C-alpha positions, 0 to 999 in steps of 0.5 A, a space after each residue: 920426060 921434062 921437069 920444070 921448077 915452078 917454085 924452089 923455096 920452102 914455106 913463105 918463099 924468099 924473101 919471106 914477106 915478114 922476115 928480116 933475117 940476114 938472108 931476107 934483109 940482105 936481099 932487099 938491100 941488094 947486098 946478098 947474091 941471091 935469087 927470089 924464089 917462090 914456094 916449092 912446086 914442079 911441073 912434069 910432062 912427057 911431051 911439053 904440052 900436057 903437064 902434071 903439076 906436083 903441089 899447088 903452092 900459094 904462089 901458083 898464079 905467078 908461077 904459071 905466068 912465068 912459064 909459057 907452056 902453062 897457057 897453051 891458048 888452044 881455047 878461050 879458056 885453057 891451061 897446060 895443067 892436066 893433073 895435080 899430084 900432092 906430096 902431102 897436105 901442108 898449107 904451102 903445098 895445097 893452098 894454090 888449089 883455091 886459085 885454080 877454082 876457075 878451071 875446075 873440075 880437075 883430077 887431084 892425085 894424093 893418099 887417103 891421109 892427104 885427102 882426110 886432112 884436105 877434107 877435115 882440118 883444111 877442107 879444100 876438097 869440101 870447099 871446092 865442091 861449089 865450083 864445077 863439082 870441085 876436085 876429083 880425087 884419085 887415090 894414090 897408095 903409098 906403097 912401093 908395090 903399086 906403080 901407077 900412071 896419070 893419063 896425060 903422061 902414060 909413058 911416065 911411071 910413078 911410084 909413091 914412096 912413103 917418108 918419114 916426116 910430120 903431118 901438118 898441125 891441123 892433121 890428127 896425125 901430127 907428131 904421130 905420122 902414118 905412111 902416106 902423110 908425106 911421100 916421095 915419088 920415083 918417076 921413070 920414063 919407060 921410053 928412055 929409061 931416065 929416072 927421077 926421085 922427087 922428095 921435097 919433104 924428107 925428114 929421115 932417110 930410112 933404108 927404103 928411100 935410100 934404096 930408091 934414091 940409088 936407082 935415080 938419075 936425078 935427085 930432086 930432094 929436101 934442102 930446107 935447112 943447112 943446120 937442124 936448129 937454124 931457125 932457133 939460131 937465127 931467132 926466127 923460130 922455135 922448131 928444128 928442121 927435124 920436128 918440121 919433117 926436114 933433114 938438114 944438109 950439114 953434120 953427120 947423117 945430114 943430106 950432104 952425106 946422104 947424097 955423097 953415097 948416091 950415084 945420081 948424075 944430077 943431085 939438086 936441093 929444092 924447098 930452100 928455107 929463107 934462113 938457109 945460107 946456100 941461098 947466098 950464092 957467094 957463101 962458104 956453104 954454097 961452095 961446100 955444096 959445089 965441092 960435093 957436086 950438089 946443085 940448088 934449084 931455082 925458079 924456072 930451072 928446066 931439066 930435060 930428060 927427053 934425049 933431045 939435043 
């Protein structure tokens, strides 16, 4: 199993186009030691040729261009994307579907709740019907009892785990989330036994997700904000991380404390908001993560669990 990080930032990317917070302004002026990041998405493959795209961000065109495997050039029109899996129906995880319209139809795996949001409040499924039949919905059951496989990667067994997180503003379940609005995915390579838990939107770790996290060799989880009230402190927003469906790293019960209790070989934060001080590689917060053995994903990060040298 191979995992390639196409985008590692939260919505808006880094630097965010309209933001002059300390991080964004510092990056533009060259005074901040940080990497630019596009909006969160990963690609997963069992053979390095056929890839499952996890989320389709608004930055999809640049992300695909940055990863050679996404254009194998086997035909006049070609792509390395064989399927798409959506973790939720948020704008920054789904808008890229519009940019893929020239390559439709394509199978899109998501829960009934996500399909409902993307057929109603943000009707991408209905809009894209006009391009070669659009998106072929492949339902995912947000239950731990029903693992599944995707045809392009038959040796990777996937389990969708419902997360306690919020639905987007255009969802009828906003502030009243239901199982299936947001999922984490547990991936198991049945050939090597290697396991990964991917959860970029983790608002409240209940016992269910904690049990799955304990089983993973690699954790690729929510790293949105350092402080829960970070956006309020920096005067760039009015919502807490919790209200947006994201667990802060710092403080009692925060992501650092959660990860400290996990046996995983690798612990990686992804979906980093532009305000988060961990983007500054010279910051005390970044040093704190390193002391706890926690890494921060970057665009282009590649994780090879195939067992090959």
